[in-house]
N, CA and C atoms as an extended XYZ file, in Angstrom:
348
Properties=species:S:1:pos:R:3:atomname:S:1:resname:S:1:resid:I:1 pbc="F F F"
N        36.712       -8.630      -55.935 N   UNK     1
C        35.859       -9.568      -55.215 CA  UNK     1
C        36.680      -10.278      -54.150 C   UNK     1
N        36.040      -10.502      -53.017 N   UNK     2
C        36.718      -11.128      -51.886 CA  UNK     2
C        36.206      -12.555      -51.713 C   UNK     2
N        37.118      -13.468      -51.515 N   UNK     3
C        36.744      -14.852      -51.193 CA  UNK     3
C        37.219      -15.186      -49.785 C   UNK     3
N        36.361      -15.842      -49.044 N   UNK     4
C        36.709      -16.302      -47.702 CA  UNK     4
C        36.656      -17.822      -47.689 C   UNK     4
N        37.737      -18.429      -47.252 N   UNK     5
C        37.806      -19.887      -47.195 CA  UNK     5
C        38.013      -20.306      -45.747 C   UNK     5
N        37.087      -21.116      -45.259 N   UNK     6
C        37.109      -21.566      -43.878 CA  UNK     6
C        37.651      -22.987      -43.785 C   UNK     6
N        38.176      -23.295      -42.622 N   UNK     7
C        38.609      -24.664      -42.338 CA  UNK     7
C        38.605      -24.871      -40.833 C   UNK     7
N        38.617      -26.154      -40.435 N   UNK     8
C        38.802      -26.465      -39.026 CA  UNK     8
C        37.585      -26.999      -38.301 C   UNK     8
N        36.434      -27.052      -38.939 N   UNK     9
C        35.267      -27.607      -38.252 CA  UNK     9
C        35.385      -29.108      -38.096 C   UNK     9
N        34.403      -29.690      -37.402 N   UNK    10
C        34.423      -31.132      -37.222 CA  UNK    10
C        33.588      -31.567      -36.049 C   UNK    10
N        33.801      -32.824      -35.662 N   UNK    11
C        33.079      -33.437      -34.545 CA  UNK    11
C        34.007      -33.547      -33.348 C   UNK    11
N        33.522      -33.133      -32.196 N   UNK    12
C        34.324      -33.179      -30.981 CA  UNK    12
C        33.408      -33.502      -29.804 C   UNK    12
N        33.975      -34.118      -28.789 N   UNK    13
C        33.204      -34.402      -27.588 CA  UNK    13
C        33.096      -33.152      -26.718 C   UNK    13
N        32.057      -33.115      -25.914 N   UNK    14
C        31.890      -32.007      -24.979 CA  UNK    14
C        33.139      -31.875      -24.110 C   UNK    14
N        33.551      -30.621      -23.914 N   UNK    15
C        34.768      -30.361      -23.167 CA  UNK    15
C        36.005      -30.253      -24.039 C   UNK    15
N        35.875      -30.638      -25.285 N   UNK    16
C        37.000      -30.600      -26.209 CA  UNK    16
C        37.213      -29.239      -26.830 C   UNK    16
N        38.155      -29.203      -27.775 N   UNK    17
C        38.542      -27.942      -28.423 CA  UNK    17
C        38.594      -28.107      -29.931 C   UNK    17
N        38.362      -27.008      -30.616 N   UNK    18
C        38.524      -26.923      -32.057 CA  UNK    18
C        39.056      -25.543      -32.395 C   UNK    18
N        39.761      -25.452      -33.518 N   UNK    19
C        40.245      -24.166      -33.996 CA  UNK    19
C        39.772      -23.969      -35.424 C   UNK    19
N        39.036      -22.892      -35.636 N   UNK    20
C        38.577      -22.534      -36.969 CA  UNK    20
C        39.496      -21.477      -37.565 C   UNK    20
N        39.669      -21.558      -38.886 N   UNK    21
C        40.461      -20.567      -39.609 CA  UNK    21
C        39.648      -20.045      -40.789 C   UNK    21
N        39.902      -18.809      -41.156 N   UNK    22
C        39.221      -18.206      -42.297 CA  UNK    22
C        40.186      -17.244      -42.972 C   UNK    22
N        40.505      -17.527      -44.220 N   UNK    23
C        41.450      -16.706      -44.962 CA  UNK    23
C        40.737      -15.940      -46.062 C   UNK    23
N        41.016      -14.647      -46.147 N   UNK    24
C        40.447      -13.789      -47.180 CA  UNK    24
C        41.447      -13.631      -48.309 C   UNK    24
N        40.950      -13.715      -49.536 N   UNK    25
C        41.829      -13.548      -50.695 CA  UNK    25
C        41.081      -12.792      -51.788 C   UNK    25
N        41.815      -12.407      -52.825 N   UNK    26
C        41.202      -11.731      -53.952 CA  UNK    26
C        41.224      -10.220      -53.846 C   UNK    26
N        41.984       -9.709      -52.878 N   UNK    27
C        42.058       -8.263      -52.724 CA  UNK    27
C        43.377       -7.913      -52.071 C   UNK    27
N        43.699       -6.631      -52.102 N   UNK    28
C        44.950       -6.168      -51.503 CA  UNK    28
C        44.708       -5.267      -50.304 C   UNK    28
N        43.495       -5.291      -49.774 N   UNK    29
C        43.161       -4.412      -48.671 CA  UNK    29
C        43.009       -5.207      -47.381 C   UNK    29
N        43.367       -4.588      -46.291 N   UNK    30
C        43.236       -5.231      -44.988 CA  UNK    30
C        41.793       -5.118      -44.503 C   UNK    30
N        41.268       -6.157      -43.901 N   UNK    31
C        39.906       -6.147      -43.393 CA  UNK    31
C        39.803       -5.263      -42.164 C   UNK    31
N        38.801       -4.355      -42.164 N   UNK    32
C        38.569       -3.515      -41.002 CA  UNK    32
C        38.042       -4.338      -39.845 C   UNK    32
N        37.220       -5.309      -40.189 N   UNK    33
C        36.551       -6.106      -39.178 CA  UNK    33
C        36.425       -7.526      -39.694 C   UNK    33
N        36.690       -8.486      -38.826 N   UNK    34
C        36.512       -9.895      -39.164 CA  UNK    34
C        35.872      -10.595      -37.976 C   UNK    34
N        35.215      -11.686      -38.252 N   UNK    35
C        34.596      -12.388      -37.142 CA  UNK    35
C        33.866      -13.631      -37.566 C   UNK    35
N        33.086      -14.132      -36.632 N   UNK    36
C        32.363      -15.390      -36.823 CA  UNK    36
C        30.922      -15.258      -36.326 C   UNK    36
N        30.011      -15.714      -37.155 N   UNK    37
C        28.642      -15.948      -36.749 CA  UNK    37
C        28.450      -17.460      -36.674 C   UNK    37
N        27.410      -17.857      -35.995 N   UNK    38
C        27.068      -19.271      -35.966 CA  UNK    38
C        25.560      -19.432      -36.020 C   UNK    38
N        25.146      -20.575      -36.531 N   UNK    39
C        23.724      -20.850      -36.664 CA  UNK    39
C        23.450      -22.288      -36.243 C   UNK    39
N        22.718      -22.416      -35.149 N   UNK    40
C        22.316      -23.736      -34.676 CA  UNK    40
C        21.093      -24.199      -35.470 C   UNK    40
N        20.853      -25.494      -35.523 N   UNK    41
C        19.684      -26.012      -36.249 CA  UNK    41
C        18.399      -25.372      -35.751 C   UNK    41
N        17.613      -24.827      -36.670 N   UNK    42
C        16.337      -24.227      -36.320 CA  UNK    42
C        16.426      -22.868      -35.656 C   UNK    42
N        17.637      -22.317      -35.568 N   UNK    43
C        17.824      -21.033      -34.908 CA  UNK    43
C        18.309      -19.979      -35.898 C   UNK    43
N        18.231      -18.720      -35.464 N   UNK    44
C        18.768      -17.647      -36.290 CA  UNK    44
C        20.284      -17.580      -36.143 C   UNK    44
N        20.892      -17.022      -37.151 N   UNK    45
C        22.332      -16.810      -37.100 CA  UNK    45
C        22.631      -15.769      -36.031 C   UNK    45
N        23.682      -16.024      -35.231 N   UNK    46
C        24.054      -15.096      -34.161 CA  UNK    46
C        25.550      -14.837      -34.204 C   UNK    46
N        25.919      -13.647      -33.758 N   UNK    47
C        27.323      -13.296      -33.700 CA  UNK    47
C        27.991      -14.053      -32.562 C   UNK    47
N        29.101      -14.678      -32.861 N   UNK    48
C        29.875      -15.359      -31.823 CA  UNK    48
C        31.030      -14.486      -31.339 C   UNK    48
N        31.773      -13.930      -32.282 N   UNK    49
C        32.927      -13.116      -31.904 CA  UNK    49
C        33.368      -12.281      -33.090 C   UNK    49
N        33.983      -11.132      -32.789 N   UNK    50
C        34.538      -10.298      -33.842 CA  UNK    50
C        35.817       -9.645      -33.346 C   UNK    50
N        36.621       -9.187      -34.319 N   UNK    51
C        37.882       -8.551      -33.988 CA  UNK    51
C        38.168       -7.462      -35.020 C   UNK    51
N        38.602       -6.309      -34.531 N   UNK    52
C        38.935       -5.204      -35.428 CA  UNK    52
C        40.369       -5.341      -35.931 C   UNK    52
N        40.715       -4.504      -36.882 N   UNK    53
C        42.081       -4.529      -37.400 CA  UNK    53
C        43.084       -4.153      -36.324 C   UNK    53
N        42.631       -3.409      -35.315 N   UNK    54
C        43.510       -3.020      -34.222 CA  UNK    54
C        43.575       -4.032      -33.094 C   UNK    54
N        42.789       -5.100      -33.213 N   UNK    55
C        42.853       -6.166      -32.222 CA  UNK    55
C        41.801       -6.097      -31.131 C   UNK    55
N        40.904       -5.145      -31.219 N   UNK    56
C        39.811       -5.108      -30.245 CA  UNK    56
C        38.829       -6.234      -30.543 C   UNK    56
N        38.336       -6.854      -29.472 N   UNK    57
C        37.473       -8.021      -29.641 CA  UNK    57
C        36.138       -7.838      -28.927 C   UNK    57
N        35.176       -8.611      -29.381 N   UNK    58
C        33.873       -8.643      -28.739 CA  UNK    58
C        33.329      -10.064      -28.868 C   UNK    58
N        32.705      -10.540      -27.792 N   UNK    59
C        32.207      -11.914      -27.772 CA  UNK    59
C        30.747      -11.962      -27.338 C   UNK    59
N        30.051      -12.955      -27.843 N   UNK    60
C        28.731      -13.244      -27.305 CA  UNK    60
C        28.898      -13.721      -25.869 C   UNK    60
N        27.909      -13.419      -25.051 N   UNK    61
C        27.970      -13.814      -23.647 CA  UNK    61
C        28.129      -15.328      -23.518 C   UNK    61
N        27.490      -16.049      -24.408 N   UNK    62
C        27.482      -17.511      -24.320 CA  UNK    62
C        28.840      -18.143      -24.592 C   UNK    62
N        29.758      -17.421      -25.223 N   UNK    63
C        31.065      -18.004      -25.555 CA  UNK    63
C        32.214      -17.323      -24.820 C   UNK    63
N        31.931      -16.227      -24.150 N   UNK    64
C        32.988      -15.476      -23.481 CA  UNK    64
C        33.680      -16.340      -22.436 C   UNK    64
N        35.008      -16.305      -22.458 N   UNK    65
C        35.788      -17.113      -21.534 CA  UNK    65
C        36.130      -18.493      -22.063 C   UNK    65
N        35.457      -18.902      -23.141 N   UNK    66
C        35.724      -20.216      -23.739 CA  UNK    66
C        36.298      -20.101      -25.152 C   UNK    66
N        35.898      -19.068      -25.872 N   UNK    67
C        36.363      -18.856      -27.249 CA  UNK    67
C        37.342      -17.685      -27.262 C   UNK    67
N        38.312      -17.784      -28.143 N   UNK    68
C        39.267      -16.696      -28.349 CA  UNK    68
C        39.409      -16.430      -29.837 C   UNK    68
N        39.163      -15.185      -30.231 N   UNK    69
C        39.311      -14.804      -31.625 CA  UNK    69
C        40.635      -14.075      -31.793 C   UNK    69
N        41.305      -14.331      -32.895 N   UNK    70
C        42.563      -13.658      -33.192 CA  UNK    70
C        42.682      -13.516      -34.706 C   UNK    70
N        43.649      -12.742      -35.151 N   UNK    71
C        43.820      -12.536      -36.585 CA  UNK    71
C        45.264      -12.275      -36.924 C   UNK    71
N        45.585      -12.574      -38.158 N   UNK    72
C        46.889      -12.281      -38.721 CA  UNK    72
C        46.636      -11.278      -39.840 C   UNK    72
N        46.909      -10.017      -39.581 N   UNK    73
C        46.597       -8.975      -40.556 CA  UNK    73
C        47.385       -9.144      -41.854 C   UNK    73
N        48.595       -9.599      -41.744 N   UNK    74
C        49.419       -9.767      -42.936 CA  UNK    74
C        48.825      -10.810      -43.884 C   UNK    74
N        48.123      -11.772      -43.306 N   UNK    75
C        47.521      -12.846      -44.107 CA  UNK    75
C        46.018      -12.653      -44.293 C   UNK    75
N        45.464      -11.590      -43.720 N   UNK    76
C        44.012      -11.380      -43.758 CA  UNK    76
C        43.274      -12.651      -43.342 C   UNK    76
N        43.730      -13.203      -42.243 N   UNK    77
C        43.172      -14.460      -41.738 CA  UNK    77
C        42.695      -14.277      -40.309 C   UNK    77
N        41.542      -14.848      -40.019 N   UNK    78
C        40.987      -14.793      -38.675 CA  UNK    78
C        40.848      -16.213      -38.144 C   UNK    78
N        41.059      -16.344      -36.841 N   UNK    79
C        41.001      -17.647      -36.190 CA  UNK    79
C        39.982      -17.599      -35.042 C   UNK    79
N        39.395      -18.741      -34.765 N   UNK    80
C        38.528      -18.859      -33.602 CA  UNK    80
C        38.923      -20.124      -32.851 C   UNK    80
N        39.570      -19.923      -31.710 N   UNK    81
C        39.936      -21.035      -30.845 CA  UNK    81
C        38.787      -21.291      -29.895 C   UNK    81
N        38.221      -22.487      -29.977 N   UNK    82
C        37.055      -22.826      -29.170 CA  UNK    82
C        37.444      -23.915      -28.179 C   UNK    82
N        37.245      -23.629      -26.909 N   UNK    83
C        37.596      -24.579      -25.852 CA  UNK    83
C        36.376      -24.828      -24.977 C   UNK    83
N        36.472      -25.875      -24.157 N   UNK    84
C        35.368      -26.239      -23.259 CA  UNK    84
C        34.050      -26.268      -24.021 C   UNK    84
N        34.073      -26.900      -25.173 N   UNK    85
C        32.906      -26.903      -26.043 CA  UNK    85
C        31.727      -27.643      -25.404 C   UNK    85
N        30.539      -27.131      -25.706 N   UNK    86
C        29.300      -27.687      -25.177 CA  UNK    86
C        28.415      -28.128      -26.348 C   UNK    86
N        27.497      -29.043      -26.109 N   UNK    87
C        26.599      -29.454      -27.191 CA  UNK    87
C        25.850      -28.272      -27.808 C   UNK    87
N        25.555      -27.262      -27.018 N   UNK    88
C        24.846      -26.096      -27.554 CA  UNK    88
C        25.708      -25.227      -28.448 C   UNK    88
N        26.976      -25.521      -28.558 N   UNK    89
C        27.844      -24.824      -29.514 CA  UNK    89
C        27.726      -25.427      -30.919 C   UNK    89
N        26.999      -26.511      -31.027 N   UNK    90
C        26.808      -27.159      -32.323 CA  UNK    90
C        26.116      -26.241      -33.301 C   UNK    90
N        26.621      -26.212      -34.528 N   UNK    91
C        26.013      -25.396      -35.565 CA  UNK    91
C        26.979      -25.184      -36.712 C   UNK    91
N        26.524      -24.385      -37.666 N   UNK    92
C        27.384      -23.986      -38.775 CA  UNK    92
C        27.998      -22.636      -38.426 C   UNK    92
N        29.297      -22.559      -38.557 N   UNK    93
C        30.029      -21.336      -38.244 CA  UNK    93
C        30.436      -20.645      -39.546 C   UNK    93
N        30.089      -19.360      -39.631 N   UNK    94
C        30.372      -18.574      -40.826 CA  UNK    94
C        31.326      -17.433      -40.475 C   UNK    94
N        32.400      -17.324      -41.200 N   UNK    95
C        33.250      -16.157      -40.984 CA  UNK    95
C        32.791      -15.026      -41.897 C   UNK    95
N        33.128      -13.816      -41.518 N   UNK    96
C        32.823      -12.657      -42.335 CA  UNK    96
C        33.998      -11.688      -42.292 C   UNK    96
N        34.037      -10.831      -43.286 N   UNK    97
C        35.081       -9.816      -43.339 CA  UNK    97
C        34.530       -8.554      -43.976 C   UNK    97
N        34.817       -7.437      -43.352 N   UNK    98
C        34.465       -6.127      -43.895 CA  UNK    98
C        35.735       -5.519      -44.454 C   UNK    98
N        35.822       -5.471      -45.774 N   UNK    99
C        37.012       -4.983      -46.462 CA  UNK    99
C        36.594       -3.873      -47.401 C   UNK    99
N        37.002       -2.653      -47.083 N   UNK   100
C        36.700       -1.513      -47.947 CA  UNK   100
C        37.397       -1.688      -49.281 C   UNK   100
N        36.769       -1.468      -50.431 N   UNK   101
C        35.453       -0.886      -50.652 CA  UNK   101
C        34.346       -1.917      -50.914 C   UNK   101
N        34.550       -3.151      -50.500 N   UNK   102
C        33.606       -4.222      -50.833 CA  UNK   102
C        32.509       -4.340      -49.772 C   UNK   102
N        31.357       -4.865      -50.150 N   UNK   103
C        30.344       -5.177      -49.138 CA  UNK   103
C        30.831       -6.334      -48.268 C   UNK   103
N        30.141       -6.566      -47.163 N   UNK   104
C        30.553       -7.647      -46.272 CA  UNK   104
C        30.638       -8.960      -47.034 C   UNK   104
N        31.727       -9.668      -46.798 N   UNK   105
C        31.951      -10.968      -47.431 CA  UNK   105
C        31.737      -12.071      -46.408 C   UNK   105
N        31.274      -13.225      -46.915 N   UNK   106
C        30.966      -14.365      -46.038 CA  UNK   106
C        31.682      -15.621      -46.530 C   UNK   106
N        32.069      -16.439      -45.559 N   UNK   107
C        32.580      -17.754      -45.896 CA  UNK   107
C        31.442      -18.708      -46.174 C   UNK   107
N        31.795      -19.903      -46.618 N   UNK   108
C        30.786      -20.879      -47.024 CA  UNK   108
C        30.173      -21.598      -45.836 C   UNK   108
N        30.784      -21.468      -44.674 N   UNK   109
C        30.285      -22.127      -43.475 CA  UNK   109
C        31.010      -23.435      -43.215 C   UNK   109
N        31.249      -23.700      -41.951 N   UNK   110
C        31.884      -24.953      -41.555 CA  UNK   110
C        31.111      -25.535      -40.374 C   UNK   110
N        30.852      -26.834      -40.433 N   UNK   111
C        30.034      -27.479      -39.416 CA  UNK   111
C        30.864      -27.804      -38.177 C   UNK   111
N        30.315      -27.451      -37.040 N   UNK   112
C        30.885      -27.835      -35.751 CA  UNK   112
C        29.827      -28.642      -35.016 C   UNK   112
N        30.193      -29.848      -34.622 N   UNK   113
C        29.273      -30.713      -33.895 CA  UNK   113
C        29.921      -31.145      -32.590 C   UNK   113
N        29.239      -30.874      -31.492 N   UNK   114
C        29.738      -31.226      -30.173 CA  UNK   114
C        28.825      -32.285      -29.589 C   UNK   114
N        29.382      -33.450      -29.348 N   UNK   115
C        28.583      -34.557      -28.803 CA  UNK   115
C        28.652      -34.566      -27.283 C   UNK   115
N        27.574      -34.999      -26.676 N   UNK   116
C        27.515      -35.005      -25.207 CA  UNK   116
C        28.027      -36.317      -24.638 C   UNK   116
């Protein structure tokens, strides 16, 4: 079984920065894919960013150029550096990890609030 533990959310003013972290534990396998979804109040969950084990990345159009995803394969940890934050970035951020042979694992979610 895989556990994902997130940290780094909080309250920040518009234009500020936050860094989210998500560490996977409970297994000895490297994650093929890791990333972050986010869910704004009253909205569906959407993909924010993902990164493969080889370092290839993909971003939602709304965060491209402002967010940077990275990972430490040795620690099975993924990071999301968020800069130039906007009020519309407010929501709960969930990390995920695809680790063979397990089904997709999810973190518990961390709240990010951006005040205007």
